C-alpha positions in Angstrom: -30.4 -7.6 11.8 -31.2 -4.3 10.6 -28.6 -2.1 9.2 -27.4 -0.3 12.2 -26.5 -3.2 14.1 -24.2 -4.0 10.8 -22.9 -0.5 10.6 -21.7 -0.8 14.6 -20.0 -4.4 14.1 -18.5 -2.7 10.6 -17.3 0.1 12.9 -16.1 -1.8 15.9 -13.9 -4.1 13.9 -12.3 -1.6 11.7 -11.6 -0.1 14.7 -9.8 -2.9 16.5 -8.1 -3.7 13.5 -6.4 -0.4 13.4 -5.7 -1.0 17.3 -4.4 -4.4 16.2 -1.9 -3.0 13.5 -0.5 -0.7 15.4 0.5 -2.4 17.9 2.0 -4.5 15.7 4.2 -2.2 14.2 5.0 -1.2 18.3 5.6 -5.3 19.1 8.1 -5.4 16.0 10.2 -2.6 17.0 10.9 -4.9 20.5 10.8 -8.7 19.1 11.4 -8.2 15.8 9.7 -8.4 12.3 9.3 -12.8 12.6 7.6 -12.5 15.8 5.2 -9.8 15.1 4.4 -12.1 11.7 4.2 -15.4 13.9 2.1 -13.6 16.4 -0.2 -11.2 15.1 -0.1 -10.6 11.6 -0.4 -14.2 10.2 -2.6 -15.4 13.6 -5.8 -16.7 13.2 -7.3 -14.0 15.7 -6.1 -10.9 13.0 -7.3 -13.1 10.1 -11.3 -13.3 11.8 -10.8 -9.6 12.7 -10.4 -9.1 9.0 -13.1 -11.0 7.8 -15.6 -9.7 10.4 -15.2 -6.5 9.4 -15.4 -7.7 5.5 -18.7 -9.6 5.5 -20.4 -6.9 8.0 -19.3 -4.2 5.5 -20.8 -6.6 3.0 -23.9 -6.7 4.8 -24.3 -2.8 5.3 -23.6 -2.4 2.0 -26.2 -4.2 0.7 -28.8 -3.0 3.4 -28.2 0.2 2.4 -29.1 -1.0 -1.1 -25.4 0.3 -2.6 -25.9 -1.9 -5.4 -27.6 0.7 -7.0 -24.8 2.4 -7.5 -22.9 -0.1 -9.3 -19.6 1.8 -9.5 -19.4 2.3 -5.8 -20.5 -1.2 -5.0 -17.5 -2.3 -7.2 -15.0 -0.1 -5.3 -15.6 -1.8 -2.0 -16.0 -5.0 -3.4 -12.1 -4.7 -4.9 -11.4 -4.6 -1.6 -12.7 -7.8 -0.4 -11.8 -9.3 -3.5 -7.9 -7.9 -2.1 -8.6 -9.6 1.5 -9.7 -12.8 -0.5 -6.5 -12.6 -2.9 -4.4 -11.7 0.6 -5.7 -15.1 2.2 -5.0 -17.1 -1.0 -1.5 -16.0 -1.2 -1.5 -16.8 2.5 -2.6 -20.6 2.3 -1.3 -21.4 -1.1 1.7 -19.4 -1.9 5.3 -21.0 -1.9 8.8 -18.7 -0.9 11.5 -19.5 0.1 15.5 -18.6 -0.8 18.0 -19.9 -3.2 22.2 -19.4 -2.4 24.1 -20.1 -5.5 27.9 -19.6 -5.7 29.4 -19.7 -8.8 29.2 -22.7 -11.1 26.9 -24.4 -8.8 23.4 -25.8 -9.9 20.8 -26.1 -8.1 17.4 -27.6 -8.0 15.8 -26.9 -4.5 15.8 -24.2 -2.5 15.0 -23.4 1.0 11.2 -22.5 2.3 10.6 -19.4 4.4 8.8 -21.8 6.7 11.6 -24.0 7.3 12.5 -27.1 5.0 13.1 -27.2 1.4 11.2 -27.9 -2.0 12.5 -29.3 -5.1 11.9 -26.4 -8.1 10.7 -27.9 -11.7 14.3 -26.7 -13.5 17.7 -26.6 -12.9 19.7 -23.3 -12.3 23.2 -22.2 -12.3 25.2 -18.8 -11.4 27.7 -18.1 -14.2 28.7 -14.7 -12.7 27.1 -11.8 -10.3 27.8 -8.6 -10.6 27.8 -4.9 -8.9 26.7 -2.2 -11.3 28.5 1.4 -9.8 27.2 5.0 -10.9 30.4 6.5 -12.7 33.1 7.4 -10.6 31.6 6.3 -7.0 31.6 3.0 -5.2 27.7 3.7 -5.1 26.1 0.6 -6.4 23.6 1.4 -9.2 22.7 -2.3 -9.7 23.0 -5.7 -9.1 22.6 -9.0 -11.4 23.3 -12.3 -11.3 24.2 -14.1 -15.1 22.2 -17.5 -14.8 21.8 -20.8 -16.9 18.1 -22.0 -16.3 17.4 -25.3 -17.9 20.6 -24.8 -20.5 19.0 -21.1 -21.3 20.9 -18.1 -20.1 19.1 -15.4 -18.3 19.9 -12.1 -16.4 18.3 -11.9 -13.0 18.5 -8.0 -11.4 16.9 -5.8 -9.4 13.9 -5.3 -10.8 14.5 -7.6 -13.6 12.8 -11.1 -12.3 12.7 -14.6 -14.0 9.6 -16.4 -14.7 9.5 -20.1 -15.2 6.8 -22.5 -15.0 5.1 -20.6 -12.1 7.8 -20.0 -10.2 9.7 -16.1 -10.3 13.3 -15.3 -9.0 14.4 -11.9 -7.9 17.5 -10.7 -6.9 17.6 -10.5 -3.1 21.2 -10.5 -1.8 24.9 -11.5 -2.6 28.3 -13.2 -0.8 31.1 -10.5 0.2 33.6 -12.1 -2.3 30.8 -11.1 -5.0 31.5 -15.2 -5.8 27.4 -15.9 -4.7 24.4 -15.0 -4.7 21.1 -15.3 -3.2 17.7 -15.2 -4.9 14.1 -14.7 -3.5 12.0 -17.6 -5.0 8.4 -17.3 -5.2 5.2 -19.0 -6.4 2.0 -17.5 -6.3 -0.3 -17.5 -9.6 -4.0 -17.1 -7.8 -3.4 -15.2 -5.2 -1.6 -12.6 -7.3 -4.1 -13.0 -10.2 -7.4 -12.5 -8.0 -5.2 -9.4 -5.7 -4.3 -7.7 -9.4 -7.5 -8.3 -10.7 -9.2 -6.9 -7.5 -6.5 -3.9 -7.8 -8.0 -3.2 -11.5 -11.3 -3.3 -10.8 -10.3 -0.4 -7.5 -8.2 1.7 -10.3 -11.6 1.6 -12.3 -13.9 2.4 -10.2 -12.1 5.4 -8.6 -12.1 6.6 -11.9 -15.3 5.8 -12.5 -16.5 7.6 -9.3 -15.9 11.3 -10.2 -18.3 10.1 -13.6 -21.2 9.6 -11.4 -24.6 11.4 -11.9 -25.2 10.8 -8.1 -23.1 10.6 -5.1 -21.8 12.3 -1.9 -19.1 13.9 -3.9 -21.1 15.7 -6.4 -23.5 17.0 -3.7 -20.8 18.5 -1.9 -19.1 19.7 -5.0 -22.0 21.3 -5.6 -22.3 23.2 -2.2 -18.5 24.6 -3.0 -16.8 27.0 -5.7 -15.1 24.8 -8.1 -12.0 26.6 -8.7 -11.4 26.6 -4.7 -10.5 22.9 -4.6 -8.9 23.3 -7.9 -6.5 25.9 -6.4 -5.8 23.9 -3.5 -5.1 20.4 -5.3 -3.1 22.2 -7.8 -1.1 24.1 -4.6 -0.5 20.5 -3.2 0.7 19.5 -6.6 3.2 22.2 -7.2 4.4 21.6 -3.3 5.0 17.6 -3.9 6.7 18.3 -7.2 9.3 20.8 -5.8 9.8 18.9 -3.2 10.1 15.8 -5.2 12.3 17.5 -7.8 16.3 16.9 -6.5 15.5 13.1 -5.2 13.2 11.8 -8.3 13.4 14.3 -11.6 17.0 14.9 -11.4 19.7 12.7 -12.5 22.2 13.6 -9.7 20.7 11.3 -7.7 22.8 8.1 -6.5 19.6 6.0 -5.8 19.6 3.0 -4.6 19.4 -0.4 -7.2 15.8 -1.1 -6.4 14.5 2.4 -6.6 15.8 2.9 -10.2 12.5 2.3 -11.8 9.5 4.5 -13.4 7.5 3.3 -10.4 9.1 5.3 -8.1 7.9 8.4 -9.4 4.3 7.3 -9.8 4.3 5.3 -6.4 5.6 8.7 -4.6 3.9 11.5 -5.8 0.8 10.1 -5.1 1.2 9.2 -2.2 3.0 12.7 -1.2 0.4 14.4 -2.9 -2.4 12.9 -0.8 -0.8 13.7 2.4 -0.7 17.5 1.1 -4.4 17.1 0.3 -4.4 15.8 4.2 -2.8 18.6 5.7 -5.4 20.8 3.8 -7.9 18.9 5.5 -6.1 19.9 9.0 -5.7 23.7 8.4 -9.5 23.6 6.8 -10.3 22.2 10.3 -8.7 24.1 12.4 -10.4 27.1 10.7 -13.9 24.8 10.8 -13.6 24.6 14.7 -13.2 28.6 15.3 -16.1 30.2 12.7 -19.4 29.8 12.8 -21.7 27.6 12.5 -22.7 27.7 9.0 -19.2 28.9 7.8 -18.1 25.4 9.4 -20.4 23.7 7.4 -19.3 25.1 4.1 -15.8 24.4 4.9 -17.0 20.8 5.8 -17.8 20.4 2.5 -14.4 22.1 1.0 -12.8 19.4 3.5 -15.5 16.0 1.8 -14.6 17.5 -2.2 -10.7 17.2 -1.0 -10.7 14.0 0.8 -12.3 12.5 -2.1 -9.1 12.4 -4.3 -6.2 12.5 -1.2 -7.9 8.9 -0.4 -8.2 8.1 -3.5 -4.8 8.9 -4.4 -3.1 7.3 -1.3 -4.9 3.9 -2.3 -3.1 4.1 -5.7 0.1 5.1 -4.6 -0.4 2.4 -1.8 -1.6 -0.7 -4.5 1.1 0.2 -7.1 3.9 -0.2 -4.3 2.5 -3.6 -3.4 3.0 -4.3 -7.8 6.1 -2.8 -7.4 7.4 -4.6 -4.1 6.0 -7.9 -6.0 8.5 -6.7 -9.0 11.7 -6.3 -6.9 11.0 -8.5 -4.1 8.4 -11.0 -4.9 6.0 -10.2 -2.1 3.1 -7.8 -2.6 2.7 -7.2 0.8 5.1 -7.7 3.9 3.4 -5.7 6.6 6.8 -3.4 6.9 6.0 -0.5 9.1 5.7 1.7 6.5 3.3 0.2 4.3 1.2 -0.7 8.0 1.0 2.5 8.7 0.1 3.2 5.1 -2.6 1.2 5.6 -3.6 2.5 9.1 -3.9 6.2 7.6 -6.0 4.6 4.4 -8.4 3.6 6.5 -8.6 6.4 8.6 -9.7 8.5 6.5 -11.6 6.2 4.8 -14.1 6.6 7.2 -15.0 10.4 7.1 -15.6 9.5 3.3 -18.7 7.3 5.2 -20.1 9.9 7.5 -23.4 10.9 6.1 -24.2 7.0 7.6 -22.0 8.2 10.6 -23.9 10.7 13.9 -20.9 11.8 15.0 -19.6 13.4 11.3 -22.8 14.2 10.5 -22.0 18.0 12.6 -19.6 19.6 11.0 -17.8 20.5 13.8 -16.8 16.6 14.9 -16.4 16.3 11.7 -13.6 19.0 11.4 -11.9 17.9 14.6 -11.5 14.0 12.7 -9.3 15.6 9.9 -7.5 16.9 12.4 -6.7 14.5 14.6 -6.6 11.6 11.4 -3.3 13.9 10.7 -1.6 12.5 13.2 -1.4 9.1 11.6 0.2 11.0 8.3 3.0 12.4 10.7 3.7 9.0 12.0 3.7 7.3 8.9 5.5 9.9 7.3 8.1 11.0 9.8 7.7 8.7 13.2 8.1 5.5 11.1 11.5 6.3 9.5 12.5 7.7 13.4 11.2 5.1 15.6 9.9 2.1 14.1 12.8 1.7 10.9 11.7 -1.0 8.2 12.6 -1.7 4.7 11.1 2.1 3.9 13.3 3.9 6.6 15.4 5.8 3.6 11.9 7.1 2.7 
């Protein structure tokens, strides 16, 4: 098979994967999360689809001799390793819930898929508490004072307990405040593989800008360096102004799960990426109405901005996955917001490979793609909150 065949298979499977995820978020709205997980996200068809996308992409990478660029190769291999980690988590990870009443001792927990599993330790609840903001009834934090194998520990939001390969998270509580519900998770191999992939991805994204030869530097050489810098600075200023009220002031009464320094980095990274994508929308509109020569220069400008935009969204999304793992014990749950963030990431990653795709080599087509791609940003940022809901409906 030649590289064009690998390219077609990879593109078609990626397009189908995106379409399936879009459909899944709609199905989840009407049939519920459990139905979407069982019949779509955890279905053999979906796993095969990701496998075909990854394998065909790898074949194409090596067919175009991308191994000559170690940084770019590592970046692509990181995504494949993320999928491997997700599969290991799905096949070998254990998760469930543990309900404790004050004074009770438990040695087992209920599995998410049904049934119970034994714990290699005993745990009892001494006391459950809710901490409130001063002069307010708004909860600032939830915490469970527990004893595990004779040793006292405090389990609270963003503060988990780790013992013998198991991780315990504050998940819920009883209305009378005399009982606590802890999420239980055990996934040493899946997390290790996934976190290794995240680290490799971060290193390769940073290293990408220091490569001597890249499509990014070729486009940047044709653009005045000050132009993208001005746009990036304007985007950052807009993000900081918008987020100042909610993040950088002490007056906000944040939900307990949001009381973490990870919030600032997670939100600012993603929203800054969205601002950059908005600038691509504006540049794209201009690129459609100007002459071909100017349109080509505007495409180079969009290309220069596209890389940091995609990298920021990638960093913010996977940092959110780490945060979710710290807070809930699951780094990816196919919540509509995170699913649409992944859809947006995949959509904007396609023009990064524009030099390999005939329809994106034409400046006007490139600009039109960037205009249409912004629809995914609007759905992710506004549409999910208003129409699809989920854990991120507050965001």
